N, C-alpha and C positions, 0 to 999 in steps of 0.2 A: 244149195239146201243152206248153207251158213248165210248165205249173203242172204235168204227169205227170213230168217231166225233175226239178224241183225236189225234187219228195217221194219219188222215186227216189234222188237225192244226199243229201238228211236221212236216208233211212234206211240208206245206206252210212255215213255218219257217226255215227250212233247204232251200229251193229254192229262198226263198227272194222275194220281191217286185217285181211284173212284169211290164216292161212300153214298150212302144210301141217309138221304137227310131226314128222313122217316122212323131212322133206325131206334128201337124203344131197349137195346141190350144196355146193362149196368155196364160200369168200368170193370168190375170183374169180370163180367162175362166177354168182355172186348179184350181182357187179358188173354184168356184160354182161349178164344175162337182166333186172335190174328198171330199167334204163333206160325200159321202158314201162309202169311201174306205176302211173302217172296215169291210164291208160286201163284199166287193169287193175282197178285198186280202183274205178273209175265204176261197172265192170259186176260188182262183186262177185266177183271172181276171185281166186285164190290168188297172192300176191306172190314166193312163193318156190320155184315148182315149174316144171317144163317144160309140165303139164297146168294149165289155167286153170280146171276144177272150176266153169263157169259153168252155173247152170240150162240144163237141154235145149233149151228153146222160146226163151229169151231168147238163148242161143248161135246157135241156126239164124236167129234174127230178124236177131241181127248180121250172120252172114255171106251170108243171101239177101237180105232188104230193104234194109241198109243198104250191102253190099259186092258184091253180084251175082255171089257165089260159089256157084257150084254144082257144080264138077267142078274136077278137078287142072288142066287147062288154065285156069278161071278163075282158078283161085288163084295160077297162074304168072305169068299177066297182069297181077294185081292187085298181085304183088309185083313184078314188074319196072317197073310205074308207080311205087310206093312208094318205088324205089332210086332213084329220081329226084330226091327231096328236093322234093317236089311245091311246097310253099309258098315254099320259099327261091329257088326260080326266079323269081319275081316279086316278093320282098319289096321289094328294093331300089328297085325302079320304084314301088311302091305307096307307099313312105316318100317317095319325091321327090314323086309328085304329091300327096301330101295335104300335103307340107309349102308348096305354093303358096296353099293356104287358100283358094280359090277354084274352084267346080267347075266351070267351064266351062274354066279353065284346066289343073285338072287334067285331066279328061278329055279335052283336047287331047293332052297330054304323055302318057298312055296310049296315045292312038291311033298316036302319031309313034312311042313306045319299043316298044311292042309289036306285031309284024305279025300273028304266029299267033292265029287267031280265037279259038281255047280258050283261050290263054293269057291274051289280052286281055279274055275272059269272066270268064276266074278274077280276073284282076286288079281288074276293075272292081266284082267284087263283094266283093271283101276291102277295098278302099278304102272303098265303102259302108259296111261293116261297122266299118272304123277309123274314119271319120267318126261313125257313131252310139255308137259306145262307147268312143271315147277318154278322155273323163271317167270312168268307170267305171274302166278299167284304172289311171287314177291313183290313183283311190279304194282301191282292192283292193291298192296296191302292187305291182303287176305291174311299172308303168315309173315314173318319176319326171317325165321330159319329153320331149318327141322325139327329143333325141339319147341317152337311154338305151335307148330303144325300138328305134331303129336299132341301137345297139349290141347288144341281147339278141337280136334277131332271131328265127326262127322254127324253128330246127333241132331244138329240143326236139321240136316239134310233129310235125315230118317222122319224127325217129327214134323217138319213142314209137307213132307209129302203125304202121310199120315192124315193130317188134317186137313192137306186140299180133297184127298180121295174120299174122306169122311163127307166133308160137304157136298161134294159132287154125286154122292149114291144116296145123300139125304135130297139133293134136290131132283135126281131121276125118281126118286120116290120108292129107293131100295131098302131104305133105314128109316127108323120113327126118329122123330126128334132126342125122345129120350137116348137111343141110341147114338143117335150123333154125339151130346154132351158127355155121354161117356166115353168117346172115342177122343174126342176134343181134350178131354181131360188127361187122357193116356198120352197124348202128344205133347201137351203142355208139362206134364212131369218126365217126360224123357227130354223135353230140352233142359229144364230145370234142372235136372239130376246133373248137369256137366257145364252147362253155360251160365253167365253172371250178367248178362247186359243182352239189349237188344242188337247192338253192335256185334257182340259175339255171336249171338244167332245168325245173325246176316249172314259174317263171315263165314261160320260152320255149314251154312247152307252151300253155299259159294264153295267150298271146298268139297263139298260133296257132290255137287252138280258136276265140277271140272273133274273129280274122279269118273263118272258117271259117263260124262260125253266129251271129253278131250277138249272142252272150253267152256269158259264161263260165259262173257258177255252180259254179267248181270249188276257190275259196280254201278251203273247208273242209276239204277230200278233200287238198288240197297240205301242208294244216297238219298231217293227221293224220301224213300219210308223212314229215314232217321233223319229227315231235316225238314220237310214240308210238312205246313200245318195239318193239311188234311188228312195226313198219316194219322192212325192212332196211335203210334207209336211212339211221336213225339213229345205226348201228354199223359202216357200211361206209365206209371211205374213198372220196372220187370220184373 
């Protein structure tokens, strides 16, 4: 599975950012729209359009298998979940537990500070992945040390996922355009509440993805979005 993900990532890096040459969105609209572009780019979607234009079979796999969205009710429930800032809720406790550098003490800390069973399970999983991947995060320049990790946070990941799924739900016909823009604005506000540049957004997204999946393998995609002329990030102010 990791090999498949790696191959797909490499293919997207070689194909480069995809944009709609006929997009009529203004720069102000694009600044809001493109908060989720790391997720969009990874899936081969258009970076500058309300429509993702992802291959149908892949789009259905994302909606059904990854997110469990088969209906409008599923879409609304998922969007309400993402609006909570799902990883940011537990991030401080995960950082505090990691800082103990002792697995037993860290586990005890999480049990003491997170009473909700679902949140505790989520935090424990994130801590496990952070323990496994911290050196990789430093190697890839996503963080420099524990202080910078804590300062960076995972709001970019939370905002990016909300942005992408809102666009996907719009493409599937589950929400109207006005609702989409409201959700995109919420994601934009989430990102701008803690982050100060496209680079920080990319790093925060990659940190969150690493805590979620136990690997990142997105540094090349982030570099593309930050440097390639086709990417809206290279010409839009943060």
